[in-house]
Structure formats: C-alpha cells, structure tokens
C-alpha positions, 0 to 999 in steps of 0.5 A: 500500500505504501507504493500506491500512496507514494505513486498518488502523492507523486502524480495526483495529490495536487490535482485532487486538492485543486479539484476539492478546493474548487468544489467547496469554493464554488458551492460556498461562494460561486460569485467569487469563484467565477471572478477568479476563474475569469480574472483578466491578466492582460487585456488586448494581448497577443494571446488569449480568448479571441473576440471581434472588436472594432473589426479586428480580433481582440484577445484577452488573457484570463487566468483560465486561458493561461492554465487551460490553453497555455500551461496545460500544453506541458501536460499534453507534451508529457502525454505525447512523449509516452505515446511517441516512445510507445510507437517508435522505439523498438521495444515500444509498447504499442508496436508489434502483435502484442499491442494489437489486442489492447489497441482494438480494445481501446477502439471499443473503449471509445466506440462504446461510450460514444454509442451510449452517450449519443444513443441516450441523448437521442431519447431526450428528444431533438431539442435536448439532443442538439444541446448535448450532442457535442459532448460525445467525446467526453466519456471516451477519456481515460485518466492515465494516472488515476486508472493506473493507481486503481489498476494496481489496487485491483490487480496488483502491480505484477498482474499482466492486466496492469500493463494491458491497462497502461497500453490501453490508456496511452492509446486512448490518450493518443486518440483523445489528442486527435479528437480534440484537434479535429473536432474541437477547434478553439476558433475559426480554422486557419490551417495555413498557420500550421505551417508555422508550427511545422517550420518550427518543428522541422527547423529545430530538428534539423539544426539541433538534432539531425545535423549534429548527429550527421556531423558526428558520424564516425566519431564515437565521442560525438562532440557536437551532439554532446555539446548541444545536449550539455550547453544548449539543452532543451532551450532551442526546443522550448523556443520552437515550442513557443512558436509552434504553440502560437501557430496552433492558437492562430490556426484555430486548433486548441493551443494546448496541443501546440507542443505536440509537433515539437516532442518528436524532434527531441533526441530520445533514448533507444528504449523506454522503461514505460510510463511512471517507471522510476528507471526513466529518471536515470536516462540521460537523453534530452527527451527524458531529461525534459520530462523529468524537469517538467514533472514538478511544474506540471504537478503544480499546473494540474493543481491550478487546472483542478482549481479552475475547472472543477468548481461546479455547483452541485445544483448543476447536475443534469442530463449531461451528467448522466450521459457522461456517466453512462458513457463511462460506466456502461459504454466503456466497460462493454466496449472494451470487453466486446472488442477485446474478446473479438480480438483475443478470441475471434481474431486469435490474437490472444491475451497476455499470459496470466490474463483472462477475458473476464479481466477485460470488464474489470479493466473497462471499469478502471478505464472509466475514470475520466477525470482530468482528460474528461474535464478538459474535453468538457471545457472545450466541448461546451461554452461556459454555462449550465450544460458545461457544468453538468458535463463536468460534474459527470467527469468528476463523478467518474471517480465512482468507477474506482469503487465499481472496479474494486467490487468487479475485481472481487466478483470476477475473483481477480487474484492480485499479483505483486512484483 
C-alpha cells in the first residue's frame, strides 16, 4: 500500500486538492469563484480568448486561458512523449502483435461510450439532443494516472492486466489528442498557420538534432551532439515550442496541443522503461531529461487546472451528467470487453499470459475514470454555462468507477499479483 500512496502523492495529490478546493469554493461562494476563474491578466494581448472588436480580433488573457490553453500544453507534451516512445522505439509498447489486442480494445473503449452517450441523448428528444450532442467525446477519456493507481489496487502491480491497462490508456490518450484537434477547434480554422508550427518543428530538428548527429558520424565521442545536449539543452526546443504553440492558437486548433509537433524532434533514448517507471529518471537523453524537469511544474499546473475547472455547483447536475456517466460506466466497460474478446478470441490474437477475458470488464471499469482528460474535453466541448457544468460534474463523478472496479475485481475473483 505504501507504493500506491507514494505513486498518488507523486502524480495526483495536487490535482485532487485543486479539484476539492474548487468544489467547496464554488458551492460556498460561486460569485467569487467565477471572478477568479475569469480574472483578466492582460487585456488586448497577443494571446488569449479571441473576440471581434472594432473589426479586428481582440484577445484577452484570463487566468483560465493561461492554465487551460497555455500551461496545460506541458501536460499534453508529457502525454505525447509516452505515446511517441510507445510507437517508435523498438521495444515500444504499442508496436508489434502484442499491442494489437489492447489497441482494438481501446477502439471499443471509445466506440462504446460514444454509442451510449449519443444513443441516450437521442431519447431526450431533438431539442435536448442538439444541446448535448457535442459532448460525445467526453466519456471516451481515460485518466492515465488515476486508472493506473486503481489498476494496481485491483490487480496488483505484477498482474499482466496492469500493463494491458497502461497500453490501453496511452492509446486512448493518443486518440483523445486527435479528437480534440479535429473536432474541437478553439476558433475559426486557419490551417495555413500550421505551417508555422511545422517550420518550427522541422527547423529545430534539423539544426539541433539531425545535423549534429550527421556531423558526428564516425566519431564515437560525438562532440557536437554532446555539446548541444550539455550547453544548449532543451532551450532551442522550448523556443520552437513557443512558436509552434502560437501557430496552433492562430490556426484555430486548441493551443494546448501546440507542443505536440515539437516532442518528436527531441533526441530520445533507444528504449523506454514505460510510463511512471522510476528507471526513466536515470536516462540521460534530452527527451527524458525534459520530462523529468517538467514533472514538478506540471504537478503544480494540474493543481491550478483542478482549481479552475472543477468548481461546479452541485445544483448543476443534469442530463449531461448522466450521459457522461453512462458513457463511462456502461459504454466503456462493454466496449472494451466486446472488442477485446473479438480480438483475443475471434481474431486469435490472444491475451497476455496470466490474463483472462473476464479481466477485460474489470479493466473497462478502471478505464472509466475520466477525470482530468474528461474535464478538459468538457471545457472545450461546451461554452461556459449550465450544460458545461453538468458535463463536468459527470467527469468528476467518474471517480465512482474506482469503487465499481474494486467490487468487479472481487466478483470476477481477480487474484492480485505483486512484483
């Protein structure tokens, strides 16, 4: 249990604290809470919420925009790092036959929630359906940190289902990033601005990654690459990230995804030990060093994300709340079970040694904890107001999936395995 608590304090405690404070604050004094969330830092700035004024785009930098659209870019960069390594490295967890079943199960974990959410929304009538339909992606989310925590509690750290869950969560986050980019633009699309992001990514890769390695060919000391890593470190990539972020903002895509093109440009190790693995802190490649440097700042960012996004009045509970919960608690477990069974049995791809088909339903309940990512999607799917608040309440209530997962583990007779 010590390891589980240590993991919780390292990755999630500040986020939980921010969310709890926000809930209490919003229900005790909602007006002061809204004033803080919407507090204007700089008016008429080059970054911020856009609106047309006097025939031109006027941007206002609020505290909410600073956290959700600027600082959360670092959170998504860390997520993208795990996805990138899982895809490109020789021992990457999303490569080869071993990853096919989790990937197909991930598809089920998205199709199921979307089907349940939209199917139930249709039953509410055309008017209500039009009001809530845009939230279809909220229940597709899986919070990697909390799901991993609960997965370890249910299965034990040594159970193959925990690794299966991590593969599924990483793939789910990759799909979630694509969904936000494609279906939830922050403004009118101006795709030409993405060329700025592309130029920043290509430029920093060629000048500070590819060219030094090219010049170091045949020299085992690798002086140029070493000098780049030791002297310039991550600063060129941070500058390129700022340019890429601005390109995303101006393109209309959500700027919190603005660092994604830069992540693949950083020099990376030849192998990865896996997300949350302590051994990764000893890797000296720039990509892992950057992740290690970002760890504590991102924890603080997640505190403010919880503080500025989880403040929902309990009176906001409504149809979107139950739609999100139904998508997560019904659609996700059923989707993962059916698609996972299809891949493992009908396609003959099998499951990891020591894992049963019935474990898929338990994994489905664990993966139904949407929290962080579900909150983020709810904030971009709906404009501020009652519908958004109700959807956020569903994301917060998804914590209940942890209790259901523990009960399901008992009913399915899961045998905990420790390392």
